[in-house]
C-alpha positions in Angstrom: -127.7 62.7 112.4 -124.1 62.6 111.2 -122.7 60.4 114.0 -119.6 62.3 114.8 -118.6 64.2 117.9 -116.5 67.3 118.1 -113.0 67.2 119.5 -112.5 68.7 122.9 -109.4 70.8 123.1 -109.2 70.2 126.8 -109.5 66.4 126.5 -106.9 66.4 123.7 -104.4 68.4 125.8 -105.0 66.0 128.8 -104.4 63.0 126.5 -101.2 64.6 125.1 -100.0 65.6 128.6 -100.7 62.1 129.9 -98.8 60.5 126.9 -95.7 62.7 127.5 -95.8 62.2 131.2 -95.8 58.4 130.6 -92.7 58.8 128.3 -90.9 60.9 131.0 -91.8 58.4 133.7 -90.6 55.4 131.6 -87.4 57.1 130.6 -86.8 58.1 134.2 -87.1 54.4 135.1 -84.6 53.5 132.4 -82.2 56.1 133.8 -82.5 54.6 137.2 -81.8 51.1 135.8 -78.7 52.3 134.0 -77.5 54.1 137.2 -78.0 50.9 139.3 -76.1 48.8 136.8 -73.3 51.4 136.6 -73.1 51.6 140.4 -72.8 47.8 140.6 -70.1 47.8 138.0 -68.2 50.5 139.7 -68.2 48.4 142.9 -67.0 45.4 141.0 -64.4 47.5 139.3 -63.1 48.8 142.6 -63.1 45.4 144.2 -61.4 43.8 141.3 -58.8 46.6 141.2 -58.1 46.0 144.9 -57.7 42.3 144.2 -55.3 43.0 141.4 -53.2 45.2 143.6 -53.1 42.5 146.3 -52.1 40.0 143.7 -49.3 42.2 142.5 -48.1 42.6 146.1 -48.2 38.9 146.6 -46.2 38.4 143.4 -43.2 40.4 144.7 -40.5 38.3 146.1 -42.0 35.0 144.7 -39.9 32.7 142.5 -42.8 31.1 140.8 -45.2 33.8 139.7 -47.1 31.8 137.0 -50.2 31.3 139.1 -50.2 35.0 140.1 -49.6 36.1 136.5 -52.6 34.1 135.3 -54.8 35.5 138.1 -53.6 39.0 137.2 -54.4 38.5 133.5 -57.9 37.4 134.4 -58.4 40.4 136.7 -57.1 42.7 134.0 -59.6 41.4 131.5 -62.4 41.8 134.0 -61.3 45.4 134.8 -61.2 46.3 131.1 -64.6 44.8 130.6 -66.0 46.9 133.5 -64.4 50.0 132.1 -65.9 49.4 128.6 -69.3 48.7 130.0 -69.3 51.8 132.3 -68.3 54.0 129.3 -71.2 52.6 127.3 -73.6 53.1 130.2 -72.4 56.7 130.3 -73.2 57.0 126.6 -76.7 55.6 127.3 -77.2 58.0 130.2 -76.3 60.9 128.0 -78.6 59.7 125.2 -81.6 59.1 127.5 -81.1 62.4 129.3 -81.1 64.1 125.9 -84.4 62.5 125.0 -85.8 63.6 128.4 -84.6 67.1 127.7 -86.2 67.1 124.3 -89.5 65.9 125.7 -89.4 68.6 128.4 -88.8 71.2 125.8 -91.6 69.9 123.6 -94.0 69.9 126.5 -93.1 73.5 127.4 -93.1 74.7 123.8 -96.6 73.2 123.3 -97.8 74.1 126.8 -98.8 70.6 127.6 -99.0 71.2 131.4 -101.9 69.2 132.5 -105.4 70.4 133.2 -104.3 74.0 133.8 -103.3 74.6 130.2 
């Protein structure tokens, strides 16, 4: 007669649980992406640092070091860029982990534990 249906507490809890599970899954994927980028940058950082060390070694005993100095300057700029990006990725990881922790706390506090709630 009135055209409305009553809410089902069980259905609402399942909907809420599903929503928070999707958020956790998505943020978990974001964490994995950040970790992959960070791992790649660490490898490049290590490789570039080794290249810089070899360049320094090659410079010793050379009369004309201009080409080496230019190469070393370029490597230094790259290394600094990697360091800055890695630090920012660490900040992102901390932020996303904090959000995940907050979601986990919220889910526990409100007992959004799937169909056993």
